[in-house]
C-alpha positions, 0 to 999 in steps of 0.5 A, a space after each residue: 753151790 750145786 744141789 749135790 754140794 755138802 750143806 753148810 753147818 747153819 743148814 745142818 743144824 736145822 735139817 739134821 736129826 729129822 724123821 722120815 720126810 713122808 706125807 703126814 709125818 711130824 716135822 720133829 721127832 716126838 718126845 718119847 717117854 718110855 723106859 721099856 718097849 715091846 719085845 722083839 724076836 730072835 729074827 727081828 731084835 729090837 731095843 727093849 730097854 732105853 738104857 741099852 739102845 736109846 730112844 728116837 728122841 736121843 737118836 735125833 739129837 745125836 744125829 744132829 750133833 754128830 752131823 755138825 761135828 763130822 762124827 758119831 755122837 752119844 748123848 749123856 745125862 750131863 757134860 760131866 757124865 760124858 766126861 766120865 765116860 771119856 775118861 773111862 776109855 783109858 786103863 788104870 794107871 793111865 797118864 793124862 795130860 790136861 791144861 791147867 786152865 780148863 773146866 774146874 769140874 773135869 780137873 776135880 774129877 781127874 784129881 779125885 781119880 789120881 788120889 786113888 791111883 786111877 790115873 796120873 795127871 800132868 797139868 800144862 800151859 796149853 798156850 806153850 805148844 812146845 812145852 805141851 808137846 814135850 809133856 805129851 811125849 813124856 818129858 819132865 814131871 814124874 812121867 819117867 819118860 812115859 808118853 801120855 795115854 790121854 791128851 785132854 784139850 780145851 780151846 778156848 779155855 775156861 775161864 782164861 779164854 786161851 787158845 790152843 794150837 789144836 792141829 799141832 797138839 792133836 798130831 803130837 797126841 796121836 804120834 804119842 799113841 794117846 787118845 785126844 779129847 777136845 772140849 768144844 763147849 765154848 767154840 760150839 760145833 759151828 765155831 770149830 770142828 776138832 775131829 777135822 783138826 785131828 782129835 779122836 773125841 769131842 766133848 760138849 756140855 750141851 747144857 750150854 750153847 747147844 741147849 741155849 736156854 739154861 733149862 736142861 742138863 745134857 752132855 754129848 761126846 762125839 767120836 771119829 770112829 764107830 768103834 770108839 762111839 760103841 765104847 762110849 755107848 757101852 760106858 753109858 749103858 753100864 754106868 747109867 748116865 743116860 739123858 732124860 727124854 725131855 732134856 734131849 728133846 729140848 737140847 735138839 730144839 735149842 740146837 736148831 737156833 744155835 746158828 742165829 743165837 751164836 751169830 748175834 752173841 759173838 757179834 756183840 762179844 766183839 763189840 763189848 770186848 773192844 769197848 771194855 779194852 778202852 774202859 779205865 776200870 778194866 785192866 785186861 780183856 781176854 777175847 781172841 777176836 781182839 787183834 792183839 790177843 795172844 790167841 788171835 792168829 790161831 783162833 782166826 786159823 782154826 775157828 769160824 768166828 771168835 765165839 761168845 765167851 770173853 773174860 775181863 779183869 778189874 782191880 781185884 776180888 772186891 771190885 769184881 764182886 761190886 761189878 756183879 752186884 751192880 749189874 741189872 741186865 747181865 745176870 750174876 750166875 754160873 754156867 754159860 751159853 744161854 740166851 741171857 748174858 751171865 757173868 761170874 767171878 770164877 776165882 771164888 770157886 775152889 780149885 781156881 788158884 791160877 785165876 786172877 782174883 779180879 777176873 770176870 767170865 762173861 757169857 754174852 747173850 742175845 740182848 741188844 748190845 747197847 743195853 749190855 754196854 749201858 749195864 756194864 759201863 754203869 756197873 764198872 762206874 759204880 764198882 
């Protein structure tokens, strides 16, 4: 690589979003705790209120994530705040196509909107590319032949870890005239770049892998175009879903170590998935890094690594709950993407009827892989 060559993502995560490289300047953008700023003039306008123009702390986080995704980022108060802004980009009565297996919070938001006539929602099996393409074009359901206005994609999906053919589906969405959004939370900007695969917009719950320490709520949307980014910022300004100063600072701090955290976690995930596959108490393992996983070939083609999220199934809800109770290193808790490993039986939550009752979603952290395995194998034996 020559000096003029593009920097690799691992380097961008460390170097992007830094202040001026001048003597005496800090290495990090400071934590800006300010809601308002001294007024400018007509000849020299400035940001006067943080909700309108953001702060240097927000901008540093946005610059770093935007550089990793190859787009223009806008930070929000939470992943759901960012998701709401993305959905606000479509008109009343829009037709939205969404995977049946996808983040329950987004689907709940969609169903609430559908109930009051905000939009119409069609759910699809994202692993069936042909059927999804047909749904995008308006075939089937109650669409009356109307193409989708918004295609919402997620890959790998939450919590079944299904893999979508992002290139084919993004192309189909754009051909239908739909806005194409990809939730990239599980893959992270290091593991997948949906804008390069044809998406218009990318969503991250930065609460998860980007923040990485289970200590903040932040969401980030990334747009392929300046016009779309401007519309997102406008939605943030009007709806008030602005990130906290400390949260933005911590999210950027977390992003700096994402390359090493993700490398360790996904290496361990591969080891644990292979061992779980052979365990007599485990009925199925869902992880695209396994050679016989249905999503393996696609994930190998469109991802850089197979990620740190996996799911596995035991004999039923009681057995899954028993495993969660018996664990001592892995924490039975919701959310994911932190340095600590967490596990949860997702079917216990409302709106998760499609999930096998014995499925456990497992976010692999950075603990020693043998300690994680000792804990899992003991819990499976106890269950």
